[in-house]
C-alpha positions in Angstrom: 36.6 13.0 15.2 34.9 12.1 12.0 32.2 9.5 11.8 32.5 6.2 9.9 29.8 5.1 7.5 29.9 1.6 6.0 27.8 0.6 3.0 27.0 -3.0 2.4 26.1 -3.8 -1.2 28.1 -0.8 -2.4 28.3 -2.2 -5.9 24.7 -1.0 -6.3 24.7 1.3 -9.3 22.2 3.8 -8.0 22.0 3.7 -4.2 25.6 3.6 -2.9 26.9 6.6 -4.8 23.7 8.5 -4.3 23.9 8.1 -0.5 27.7 8.8 -0.5 27.1 12.1 -2.3 24.1 13.0 -0.1 26.1 12.6 3.1 28.9 14.8 1.8 26.4 17.7 1.2 26.4 18.3 4.9 29.4 20.5 5.8 29.9 18.9 9.2 30.1 15.5 7.5 32.6 16.4 4.9 35.4 14.4 6.6 33.4 11.2 7.0 35.2 7.9 6.7 33.5 5.7 4.2 33.9 2.0 4.0 32.3 0.3 0.9 31.9 -3.4 0.7 30.3 -5.8 -1.8 30.8 -9.5 -2.8 31.4 -8.4 -6.4 34.9 -6.9 -6.7 34.1 -5.7 -10.3 31.0 -3.8 -9.4 32.6 -2.4 -6.2 35.6 -1.1 -8.1 33.5 0.7 -10.6 31.4 2.5 -7.9 34.6 3.3 -5.9 36.2 4.9 -8.9 33.2 7.2 -9.3 33.1 8.1 -5.6 36.8 8.9 -5.6 36.3 11.1 -8.6 33.6 12.9 -6.5 36.0 13.5 -3.7 38.8 14.7 -6.0 36.6 17.1 -8.1 34.8 18.5 -5.1 38.1 18.8 -3.0 36.5 17.1 0.0 38.5 15.7 3.0 36.5 12.5 3.3 38.3 9.2 3.1 37.1 6.1 1.2 38.1 2.5 1.7 36.8 -0.5 -0.3 36.9 -4.2 0.5 35.1 -7.5 -0.2 35.8 -8.3 3.5 32.5 -7.2 5.2 33.7 -7.4 8.8 36.7 -5.3 7.9 34.4 -2.6 6.4 32.2 -2.7 9.5 35.0 -2.3 12.0 34.2 0.8 14.1 31.3 1.9 11.9 28.9 4.4 13.5 26.3 3.9 10.7 25.8 0.8 8.5 23.7 1.2 5.3 22.4 -1.9 3.6 21.8 -1.7 -0.2 22.1 -5.4 -1.0 20.1 -7.5 -3.6 20.9 -11.1 -2.5 21.0 -13.3 -5.5 21.3 -10.3 -7.9 19.4 -10.0 -11.1 19.6 -13.8 -11.7 17.5 -14.6 -8.6 15.3 -11.6 -9.3 14.5 -13.1 -12.7 13.4 -16.4 -11.0 11.2 -14.4 -8.6 9.3 -13.1 -11.7 9.5 -15.9 -14.2 8.5 -19.0 -12.1 5.3 -17.4 -10.7 4.3 -16.5 -14.2 4.1 -20.2 -15.1 1.4 -20.5 -12.4 -0.4 -17.4 -13.4 1.0 -14.9 -10.9 1.8 -11.7 -12.8 3.9 -9.3 -10.8 5.1 -5.8 -11.7 8.0 -5.9 -9.2 8.0 -8.9 -6.9 10.3 -7.5 -4.2 8.1 -6.8 -1.2 5.1 -9.2 -1.1 3.6 -11.7 -3.5 5.6 -14.8 -4.5 8.7 -12.8 -5.5 8.8 -10.7 -2.4 8.3 -13.7 -0.2 11.2 -15.6 -1.8 13.4 -12.4 -1.8 12.9 -12.4 2.0 14.1 -16.0 2.2 17.4 -15.0 0.5 17.7 -11.7 2.4 16.9 -12.4 6.0 19.7 -14.9 6.8 22.1 -12.3 5.4 20.5 -9.6 7.4 21.1 -11.6 10.6 24.8 -12.2 9.5 25.1 -8.4 9.0 23.7 -7.8 12.5 26.1 -10.3 14.1 29.0 -8.5 12.5 27.6 -5.1 13.6 27.3 -6.3 17.2 30.8 -7.8 17.2 32.9 -5.2 15.3 31.0 -1.9 14.7 30.9 1.0 17.1 28.8 0.6 20.2 25.2 1.6 19.4 25.8 1.6 15.7 22.7 2.4 13.7 21.6 0.1 10.9 19.8 1.8 8.0 18.2 -0.7 5.8 17.2 0.2 2.2 17.0 -3.4 0.9 13.7 -5.0 0.2 11.5 -6.7 1.4 12.0 -3.7 3.7 9.5 -4.6 6.4 10.6 -8.2 6.7 14.3 -7.3 6.7 13.8 -4.5 9.3 11.6 -6.8 11.4 14.3 -9.5 11.4 17.1 -7.1 12.2 15.3 -5.5 15.2 13.7 -8.6 16.7 16.3 -11.3 16.0 19.5 -9.4 14.9 19.4 -7.3 18.1 20.6 -4.2 16.3 18.7 -0.9 16.3 17.5 -0.7 12.7 15.5 1.8 10.6 13.9 0.7 7.4 14.1 3.5 4.8 12.0 4.0 1.6 11.3 6.9 -0.8 7.7 5.8 -1.5 6.1 8.6 0.7 7.9 11.3 -1.2 6.6 10.4 -4.7 3.0 10.5 -3.6 3.6 13.8 -1.8 4.5 15.4 -5.1 1.4 13.9 -6.7 -0.9 15.2 -4.0 0.6 18.7 -4.3 0.0 18.6 -8.1 -3.6 17.5 -7.5 -4.3 20.3 -5.0 -2.7 22.8 -7.5 -5.2 21.5 -10.1 -8.1 21.9 -7.8 -7.3 25.4 -6.4 -6.7 26.9 -9.8 -10.0 25.7 -11.3 -8.7 25.6 -14.9 -6.0 28.2 -14.7 -2.7 27.3 -16.1 0.9 28.3 -15.2 1.4 31.9 -16.5 -2.3 32.8 -16.2 -3.2 35.7 -13.9 -3.9 34.5 -10.4 -2.4 31.0 -10.9 -1.3 29.5 -7.6 1.6 27.2 -7.5 1.4 24.4 -4.9 4.6 22.4 -4.0 5.2 19.6 -1.5 6.5 22.3 0.9 3.1 23.8 0.9 1.4 20.6 1.9 1.9 18.9 5.2 1.3 15.2 5.2 1.0 12.4 7.8 1.4 8.9 6.5 0.9 5.7 8.4 0.7 2.0 7.6 3.3 -0.5 6.5 6.0 -0.2 3.9 4.6 0.1 0.4 1.1 0.1 1.9 1.2 3.4 3.8 -1.7 5.8 3.7 -1.9 9.6 3.5 -4.2 9.9 6.5 -3.8 13.7 6.8 -3.1 16.2 4.0 -3.1 19.8 5.2 -3.0 22.7 2.8 -3.6 26.3 4.1 -4.9 24.9 7.4 -7.5 22.5 5.9 -7.4 18.7 5.5 -7.8 17.9 1.8 -8.1 14.1 2.1 -11.8 14.1 1.1 -11.1 16.2 -2.0 -8.2 14.1 -3.4 -10.4 11.7 -5.3 -12.0 14.4 -7.4 -8.6 15.9 -8.1 -7.0 12.6 -9.1 -10.0 11.7 -11.4 -9.6 15.1 -13.2 -5.8 15.1 -13.3 -4.6 14.8 -17.0 -1.8 12.4 -16.1 -2.6 10.6 -12.9 -6.1 9.7 -14.0 -4.4 7.5 -16.7 -1.4 6.2 -14.8 -2.7 5.7 -11.2 -5.9 3.7 -11.9 -5.3 1.2 -9.1 -4.4 3.8 -6.6 -7.5 5.9 -7.5 -9.7 2.8 -7.2 -8.3 2.1 -3.8 -8.8 5.8 -2.8 -12.4 5.6 -3.9 -13.1 2.4 -2.0 -11.0 3.0 1.2 -11.1 6.8 1.4 -7.3 7.4 1.6 -4.5 7.6 -1.0 -1.8 4.9 -0.8 1.9 5.9 -0.9 3.0 3.2 -3.3 3.1 3.2 -7.0 0.3 1.9 -9.2 2.3 -1.2 -10.2 3.6 -2.0 -6.7 0.1 -1.6 -5.1 -1.5 -3.8 -7.8 0.5 -6.8 -6.7 -0.1 -6.4 -2.9 -3.9 -6.9 -3.1 -6.1 -9.6 -4.6 -8.1 -7.5 -7.1 -6.2 -6.1 -10.0 -3.8 -8.7 -11.4 -5.7 -12.0 -10.9 -7.2 -12.1 -14.5 -4.6 -11.6 -17.2 -7.1 -10.3 -19.7 -8.0 -7.5 -17.2 -4.6 -6.4 -16.1 -4.0 -3.8 -18.8 -7.1 -1.9 -18.0 -5.6 -1.1 -14.6 -2.1 -0.1 -15.7 -0.2 2.2 -18.0 2.9 1.2 -20.0 4.4 4.7 -20.2 6.6 3.9 -17.2 7.4 0.5 -15.7 6.3 1.7 -12.2 2.7 2.0 -13.4 2.2 -1.8 -13.7 4.3 -3.4 -16.5 4.9 -7.1 -16.0 8.4 -7.6 -14.6 9.0 -3.9 -15.1 11.5 -3.4 -12.3 13.5 -6.4 -13.4 13.6 -5.0 -17.0 14.9 -1.5 -16.0 17.3 -2.9 -13.4 18.8 -5.2 -16.1 19.0 -2.4 -18.6 20.6 -0.2 -16.0 23.2 -2.7 -15.0 24.1 -3.6 -18.6 24.3 0.1 -19.6 26.5 0.9 -16.5 29.0 -1.8 -17.4 29.1 -0.7 -21.1 29.0 3.1 -20.6 31.3 3.2 -17.5 34.2 5.0 -19.2 31.9 7.8 -20.1 30.8 8.0 -16.4 34.4 8.6 -15.4 34.7 11.4 -18.0 31.4 13.1 -17.3 31.2 16.4 -15.5 28.8 15.6 -12.6 26.8 18.1 -10.6 28.9 19.6 -7.8 28.2 18.1 -4.4 26.1 20.6 -2.4 22.6 21.4 -1.2 21.2 21.5 -4.8 22.5 18.0 -5.5 21.0 16.3 -2.4 18.3 13.8 -3.0 15.2 13.1 -0.9 16.6 9.8 0.5 16.3 9.8 4.2 19.7 8.4 5.1 21.8 11.5 5.0 19.2 13.6 6.8 19.0 11.0 9.6 22.8 11.0 10.1 22.8 14.8 9.9 20.2 15.1 12.6 21.9 12.6 14.9 25.3 14.2 14.5 24.4 18.0 14.3 21.2 18.2 16.3 19.3 19.7 13.3 15.8 18.4 13.4 14.7 16.2 10.6 11.1 14.9 10.1 10.6 11.9 7.8 8.7 8.6 7.6 10.6 5.6 8.9 10.0 1.8 9.2 10.1 0.9 12.9 8.7 -1.7 15.3 5.1 -0.7 16.0 5.1 -1.0 19.8 1.7 0.7 20.1 2.3 3.5 17.6 -0.5 2.4 15.3 -3.0 1.1 17.9 -5.0 -1.2 15.6 -2.0 -3.0 14.0 0.0 -5.7 15.8 2.7 -4.4 18.2 5.4 -6.7 16.8 4.9 -5.6 13.2 7.1 -3.1 11.4 5.1 0.1 10.6 5.9 3.1 8.4 5.1 6.2 10.4 6.3 9.8 11.0 9.5 10.2 13.0 11.7 13.0 14.2 15.5 12.9 14.4 17.9 15.2 16.4 20.9 14.7 18.6 18.7 13.0 21.2 17.9 10.1 18.8 14.9 9.0 16.7 11.5 9.9 18.2 8.3 8.2 17.0 5.0 9.9 18.0 1.9 7.9 18.6 -0.4 7.7 15.5 -3.4 6.0 17.1 -5.9 3.9 15.0 -5.7 3.7 11.2 -9.0 3.9 9.4 -10.5 0.4 9.8 -10.4 -0.6 6.1 -6.8 0.7 5.7 -5.8 -1.3 8.8 -7.4 -4.4 7.4 -5.4 -4.2 4.2 -2.2 -3.8 6.2 -3.1 -6.7 8.5 -3.4 -9.1 5.6 0.2 -8.2 4.5 1.6 -8.3 8.1 0.4 -11.9 8.5 2.3 -12.8 5.3 5.4 -10.9 6.4 5.4 -12.7 9.8 5.0 -16.1 8.3 7.7 -15.4 5.6 10.2 -14.0 8.1 9.9 -17.0 10.5 10.2 -19.3 7.5 13.4 -17.6 6.5 14.9 -17.7 9.9 14.0 -21.4 10.6 14.2 -22.8 7.1 10.6 -24.0 7.5 9.0 -25.0 4.3 5.5 -25.4 5.9 5.6 -21.8 7.1 6.9 -20.7 3.7 4.0 -22.3 1.9 1.6 -20.9 4.5 3.0 -17.4 3.7 2.4 -18.1 0.0 -1.2 -19.3 0.7 -2.0 -16.2 2.7 -0.6 -13.8 0.2 -3.6 -11.9 -1.3 -2.6 -12.1 -5.0 -1.1 -15.6 -4.9 -4.2 -16.9 -3.1 -6.5 -15.2 -5.6 -4.7 -16.8 -8.6 -3.6 -20.2 -7.5 -5.0 -23.3 -5.9 -3.3 -24.8 -2.8 -1.6 -27.6 -4.9 -0.3 -25.0 -7.4 1.0 -22.8 -4.5 2.8 -25.8 -3.0 4.4 -26.8 -6.3 5.4 -23.3 -7.2 7.1 -22.9 -3.8 9.0 -26.1 -4.3 10.1 -25.0 -7.8 11.3 -21.7 -6.5 13.2 -23.3 -3.6 15.0 -25.7 -6.0 15.8 -23.0 -8.5 17.2 -20.7 -5.8 18.9 -23.3 -3.6 22.3 -21.7 -3.9 21.1 -18.6 -2.0 19.0 -20.5 0.6 21.4 -22.3 2.9 18.8 -22.6 5.6 16.8 -24.9 3.3 19.6 -27.2 2.3 18.0 -30.2 4.2 14.6 -29.5 2.6 15.7 -29.2 -1.0 16.0 -33.0 -1.7 12.4 -33.5 -0.4 11.2 -30.6 -2.6 12.9 -32.2 -5.6 11.3 -35.6 -4.8 7.8 -34.0 -4.5 8.3 -32.1 -7.8 9.4 -35.1 -9.7 6.5 -37.2 -8.4 3.7 -34.7 -9.2 1.9 -33.7 -12.3 3.3 -30.4 -13.4 0.9 -27.6 -12.7 3.0 -24.6 -13.7 2.5 -25.0 -17.4 1.5 -21.6 -18.6 3.8 -20.3 -21.4 3.5 -16.6 -21.1 5.8 -13.6 -20.7 3.0 -11.8 -18.8 0.0 -9.7 -19.6 1.9 -6.5 -20.0 5.6 -7.4 -20.7 8.0 -5.1 -22.6 11.2 -6.3 -24.1 14.5 -5.6 -22.3 16.3 -3.2 -24.6 19.7 -4.2 -26.0 22.8 -2.0 -25.6 22.3 -0.9 -29.2 18.8 0.3 -28.4 19.9 2.0 -25.2 22.6 3.9 -27.1 20.0 5.7 -29.1 19.0 7.5 -25.8 22.4 7.3 -24.0 21.8 10.3 -21.6 18.4 8.8 -20.6 19.9 5.4 -20.1 22.7 6.9 -17.9 20.1 8.7 -15.8 18.1 5.5 -15.3 21.2 3.5 -14.4 22.3 6.1 -11.9 18.9 6.7 -10.2 18.3 5.3 -6.8 14.5 5.8 -7.4 14.1 4.3 -10.9 10.5 5.3 -11.1 11.5 8.9 -12.1 
């Protein structure tokens, strides 16, 4: 009997179709029953049309149903994939713009910092609703695969309070793996270039990595190439690399000071710690504007807005386009399809997953969600013990875990005091703002996002009263230290193929 895979938030331009196609690259999964659901009928219909085209062109026996009724989509599902962005781009814009008024300049704002904390307030009640439905109508022992950010907070809530076995999935480890392979290639070739006699090519397949930490703050604690650990040689390679020495200045600085390379991008990492974005005049020296992921103010909001606008405009061409055939060559590096393949076929898959710690990293809290190596086969998901992280790396993670814990409980309980404590404890918010500014910024964000925060409905009137009775502190009129203009449809048309690739990408940093 075929399995059933339900995708929540299937109107997502990049993720839903990407994961749908990935699953269908596995011959044993070619007859999968897919159920796609989203609150936007328009967005859902567009993605479904593209997926149905994929089935028709590739002559696959899989079936596809689509509905805005989430419980109906989840009925009997063996696997549930979450790709939601609660509040959409409108709420995302508030996550970026309101903190800017108080001096908090974010590149992304979906994991930590002011934006990530508020994103968690919108997401976590929905995560618990999804878990309730999974318990009540999905298949027994259904597995929940969460791609939505803030990944650690969502996964923590689902496992601890939703009572549904949940893996948090992220592609951050993969990108850094490619970078490390490139750096090792640079070092081993000592000036030789591709095509030169004796040039040695180094790919990620040649480099065995072990990463451990928390989502978006995971550390490459072992990098094995030809039987040797190269961790202590990476700094020299990154400093000499013609591209990364310019685009990864934050990551290189952290590598220099902590001894280990971080998985997450330059822009992401810069907003999780206190040191690189607290003074607007200094932000540009740490970032690069050649790609949003390297530190652009509101970069992910910009490319997501451009991608959604272009998808809606260019959709007829997507239907006409000849897509790459579904097969091994078209499969992405997203973990989801490999996990399902391992569980269903027994083929072993090794990846890095977000799971409850439970002693895996011995110097991080047991209740936290950690990102660590894992193995999947027909017996299930196995997580080996990692042991201690290097002390400095663990300290960086600990600071973020405390913010996550406070923010998660605030979201579950609708507790403004806990929410403001999470903001106070956030490294970058605390580095930039005074306690009164943090309190007022939080109230302003609560009021602006009230429609997506039902758990705070009794607190919103009090927040409005406080805000109306205080001197306004969020008075900065700035678009950010490194803001680029969101391109119009006319501007995107000049590079239509590139715009289409961006809109379709699950990993928009590529």
